[in-house]
C-alpha positions as CSV (number, residue, x, y, z in Angstrom):
1,M,34.7,2.7,-11.5
2,S,36.5,1.6,-14.7
3,D,35.6,-1.6,-16.5
4,G,38.7,-3.3,-15.1
5,D,37.6,-2.5,-11.6
6,R,34.1,-3.8,-11.9
7,L,33.1,-6.4,-9.3
8,Y,31.7,-9.8,-10.0
9,A,27.9,-10.0,-9.5
10,E,28.2,-11.8,-6.2
11,E,30.7,-9.2,-4.9
12,R,28.6,-6.4,-6.1
13,R,25.4,-7.8,-4.5
14,Y,27.3,-8.3,-1.2
15,A,28.4,-4.6,-1.3
16,I,24.8,-3.6,-2.1
17,V,23.5,-5.4,1.0
18,Q,26.1,-3.8,3.2
19,S,25.3,-0.4,1.9
20,A,21.5,-1.0,2.4
21,R,22.1,-2.1,6.0
22,R,24.3,0.9,6.8
23,A,22.1,3.6,5.2
24,G,18.7,1.9,5.5
25,R,18.0,2.2,1.8
26,V,19.8,2.0,-1.6
27,E,18.9,3.8,-4.8
28,V,19.2,2.3,-8.3
29,A,20.7,5.4,-9.9
30,A,23.3,5.8,-7.2
31,L,24.3,2.2,-7.3
32,A,24.6,2.2,-11.1
33,Q,27.0,5.1,-10.9
34,E,29.0,3.7,-7.9
35,F,29.6,0.3,-9.6
36,G,29.8,1.6,-13.2
37,V,27.0,-0.6,-14.4
38,T,23.6,0.1,-16.0
39,P,20.5,0.7,-14.0
40,E,19.0,-2.5,-15.5
41,T,22.0,-4.5,-14.1
42,V,21.3,-3.0,-10.6
43,R,17.6,-3.9,-10.9
44,V,18.6,-7.5,-11.7
45,D,20.8,-7.5,-8.6
46,L,18.0,-6.1,-6.4
47,N,15.5,-8.6,-7.8
48,A,17.9,-11.4,-7.0
49,L,18.5,-10.1,-3.5
50,Q,14.7,-9.8,-3.0
51,A,14.2,-13.4,-4.2
52,S,16.8,-14.4,-1.6
53,G,14.9,-12.7,1.1
54,I,17.6,-10.2,2.0
55,L,16.3,-7.0,0.5
56,K,12.8,-5.7,-0.4
57,R,12.2,-3.6,-3.5
58,V,10.8,-0.2,-3.0
59,H,10.2,2.7,-5.4
60,G,13.6,3.5,-7.0
61,G,15.7,1.1,-4.9
62,A,15.5,-1.4,-2.0
63,V,15.6,-1.6,1.8
64,P,16.8,-4.3,4.1
65,V,14.1,-6.9,4.7
66,E,14.1,-6.3,8.4
67,R,13.0,-2.7,7.9
68,T,9.7,-3.9,6.2
69,L,8.7,-5.9,9.2
70,F,7.6,-2.7,11.0
71,E,5.2,0.1,10.3
72,P,5.4,3.8,11.1
73,Q,3.1,5.2,13.7
74,I,0.0,6.8,12.1
75,A,0.9,10.3,13.4
76,S,4.2,10.1,11.4
77,R,2.7,9.2,8.1
78,V,3.0,12.6,6.5
79,E,5.3,11.7,3.6
80,F,3.6,12.2,0.1
81,A,0.7,14.1,1.8
82,D,-0.2,16.1,-1.4
83,E,0.1,12.9,-3.5
84,K,-2.2,11.0,-1.1
85,R,-4.7,13.8,-1.1
86,A,-4.8,13.7,-4.9
87,I,-5.2,9.9,-5.0
88,A,-8.1,10.2,-2.5
89,G,-9.7,12.9,-4.7
90,A,-9.4,10.7,-7.8
91,A,-11.0,7.8,-5.9
92,L,-14.1,9.8,-5.2
93,A,-15.2,8.9,-8.8
94,E,-15.9,5.4,-7.4
95,L,-18.2,6.7,-4.6
96,P,-21.9,5.7,-5.0
97,E,-24.7,8.1,-4.7
98,A,-26.2,5.9,-1.9
99,G,-25.5,2.6,-0.2
100,A,-22.8,1.1,2.0
101,V,-19.1,2.0,1.7
102,F,-16.1,0.8,3.6
103,L,-13.0,3.0,4.4
104,E,-10.0,1.1,5.7
105,S,-7.7,2.6,8.2
106,G,-4.8,4.5,6.8
107,S,-3.6,8.0,6.0
108,T,-4.8,8.1,2.4
109,S,-8.2,6.8,3.5
110,M,-8.3,9.7,6.0
111,F,-7.7,12.1,3.2
112,L,-10.6,10.4,1.4
113,A,-12.9,10.9,4.4
114,E,-12.0,14.6,4.5
115,Q,-13.1,14.9,0.9
116,L,-16.3,12.9,1.0
117,P,-19.1,15.0,-0.5
118,R,-22.1,16.0,1.6
119,G,-25.7,15.3,0.5
120,R,-25.3,11.6,-0.2
121,S,-27.1,9.0,1.9
122,L,-24.3,6.7,2.8
123,S,-23.7,4.0,5.4
124,V,-20.0,4.3,6.2
125,F,-18.3,1.3,7.7
126,T,-14.7,1.7,8.9
127,N,-12.2,0.1,11.2
128,S,-10.4,3.4,11.7
129,L,-11.1,5.3,14.9
130,P,-9.9,8.7,13.4
131,I,-12.1,8.3,10.3
132,A,-15.2,7.3,12.4
133,T,-14.7,10.3,14.8
134,Y,-14.3,12.6,11.8
135,L,-17.4,11.4,9.9
136,A,-19.7,10.9,12.9
137,T,-20.8,14.5,12.9
138,V,-21.9,14.5,9.2
139,P,-25.7,14.2,9.5
140,E,-26.2,12.5,6.1
141,Y,-23.9,9.6,7.0
142,T,-24.6,6.7,9.2
143,V,-21.2,5.7,10.6
144,H,-20.4,2.2,11.8
145,T,-17.2,0.9,13.5
146,L,-16.4,-2.8,13.4
147,G,-15.2,-3.4,16.9
148,G,-12.2,-5.5,17.7
149,R,-8.7,-4.9,19.0
150,V,-7.3,-1.4,18.2
151,R,-3.7,-1.6,16.8
152,P,-1.7,1.3,18.3
153,V,0.3,1.6,15.1
154,T,-2.7,2.3,12.8
155,L,-5.5,3.1,15.2
156,G,-7.4,0.5,13.2
157,E,-9.6,-2.3,14.5
158,V,-8.5,-5.9,13.6
159,D,-8.9,-9.5,14.8
160,T,-12.0,-11.7,15.3
161,V,-14.6,-9.2,16.2
162,A,-13.8,-6.9,13.3
163,I,-13.7,-9.7,10.8
164,R,-17.0,-11.2,12.1
165,T,-18.7,-7.8,11.6
166,L,-17.4,-7.6,8.1
167,H,-18.7,-11.1,7.3
168,G,-22.2,-9.8,8.3
169,V,-22.5,-6.9,6.0
170,N,-22.7,-6.3,2.3
171,I,-20.5,-3.4,1.2
172,D,-21.1,-1.8,-2.2
173,V,-17.7,-0.2,-2.5
174,A,-14.6,-0.7,-0.3
175,F,-11.8,1.8,-0.4
176,L,-8.7,0.0,0.7
177,G,-5.1,0.7,1.5
178,T,-2.0,-1.5,1.5
179,N,1.6,-1.6,2.7
180,G,2.9,-3.3,-0.4
181,L,1.6,-3.4,-4.0
182,S,3.4,-5.6,-6.5
183,A,2.2,-7.2,-9.7
184,E,4.5,-10.1,-9.0
185,F,4.1,-10.5,-5.2
186,G,0.6,-9.2,-4.8
187,L,-0.9,-7.2,-1.8
188,T,1.2,-7.4,1.3
189,T,1.5,-6.0,4.9
190,P,4.0,-6.4,7.7
191,D,1.4,-7.6,10.3
192,Q,-0.4,-11.0,10.4
193,A,-3.5,-9.7,12.1
194,E,-3.7,-6.9,9.6
195,A,-3.3,-9.4,6.7
196,D,-6.2,-11.5,8.1
197,F,-8.4,-8.4,8.3
198,K,-7.4,-7.2,4.9
199,R,-8.2,-10.6,3.4
200,A,-11.7,-10.3,4.9
201,T,-12.2,-6.8,3.4
202,L,-11.5,-8.2,-0.1
203,A,-14.4,-10.7,0.4
204,S,-16.9,-8.2,1.9
205,A,-17.4,-5.8,-1.0
206,R,-18.9,-6.0,-4.4
207,R,-16.4,-3.4,-5.7
208,R,-12.9,-2.9,-4.4
209,V,-10.8,0.3,-4.9
210,L,-7.2,0.3,-3.8
211,L,-5.5,3.6,-2.9
212,A,-1.7,3.5,-2.9
213,D,0.9,6.2,-3.0
214,R,4.2,5.7,-4.9
215,S,6.1,4.4,-1.9
216,K,3.8,1.3,-1.8
217,V,4.2,0.4,-5.5
218,G,6.9,-2.3,-5.9
219,T,7.2,-2.7,-2.1
220,V,6.8,-6.2,-0.7
221,A,6.0,-6.8,3.0
222,L,6.0,-10.0,5.0
223,W,2.4,-11.2,4.8
224,R,0.6,-11.7,1.5
225,Y,-3.2,-11.3,1.7
226,G,-4.3,-11.0,-1.9
227,D,-3.5,-10.6,-5.6
228,V,-3.7,-7.3,-7.5
229,S,-6.5,-8.9,-9.5
230,D,-8.6,-9.1,-6.3
231,V,-9.2,-5.3,-6.6
232,H,-11.2,-3.7,-9.4
233,V,-9.5,-0.3,-9.4
234,V,-6.0,0.8,-8.4
235,V,-5.5,4.5,-7.9
236,T,-1.8,5.5,-7.5
237,S,0.8,8.1,-8.6
238,S,2.0,8.5,-12.1
239,R,5.5,9.0,-10.5
240,A,5.6,5.4,-9.3
241,D,8.1,3.0,-10.8
242,E,7.5,2.8,-14.5
243,R,8.1,-0.9,-14.7
244,E,5.7,-1.6,-11.9
245,I,3.1,0.6,-13.5
246,G,3.4,-1.4,-16.7
247,A,3.0,-4.6,-14.8
248,L,0.0,-3.4,-12.9
249,R,-1.7,-2.5,-16.2
250,E,-1.6,-6.2,-17.0
251,T,-2.9,-7.4,-13.7
252,T,-5.7,-5.0,-12.5
253,G,-9.0,-4.2,-14.0
254,R,-8.5,-0.5,-14.1
255,L,-5.4,1.6,-13.2
256,V,-5.9,5.3,-12.4
257,L,-2.8,7.5,-12.3
258,V,-2.7,10.9,-10.7
């Protein structure tokens, strides 16, 4: 597109929204080329559309807001498997030699469970049925589930019973997941019950470690349940959005990139 053919910002943003709704996602680089503008101009557009509640920023682009209201079934969460496994491996540095740990439901937490070293005397609390089943046969570990309603999407326990159990225990280290991680918009998730539960996990542990693959960095879901500063360590991918990584360095106690 030549300079004379460039659209006004409002027209360009309207076109971006239409493209996102047709394709399910738009990419910064492709939009910059299509409209003949710089990537920074596209980022400004996407930020403005996010502020208007139309699009949600994700790594490298944006998706329509309606797509962030839903979660993939746990069996389908295979994207970035190697990256999630590496993030889980790096998070092992935060594992105590003994004591109580919490593993939140999620695919990256499952990778962490699979890599937990044997020979440590740990009480493992989890709201994840797959994690509890996997670790129950490890003789050194005492495994506790929290009870509560099981969400079919995550196979994780939530609601009053699970939250009440969390309020009754003192966790040394909690390994947590998230749907959205943004220095500006905080920690977010598409489900209200999940948000209530996640808020309780932040209050239950003396040390909190967040595991997030690159798709979560810069993503903003519907329900906010905490700030990035509520966690002590964020472990994520070095391939996440550079601007978001820079912002996270300013808002979290320790940022680990793998």
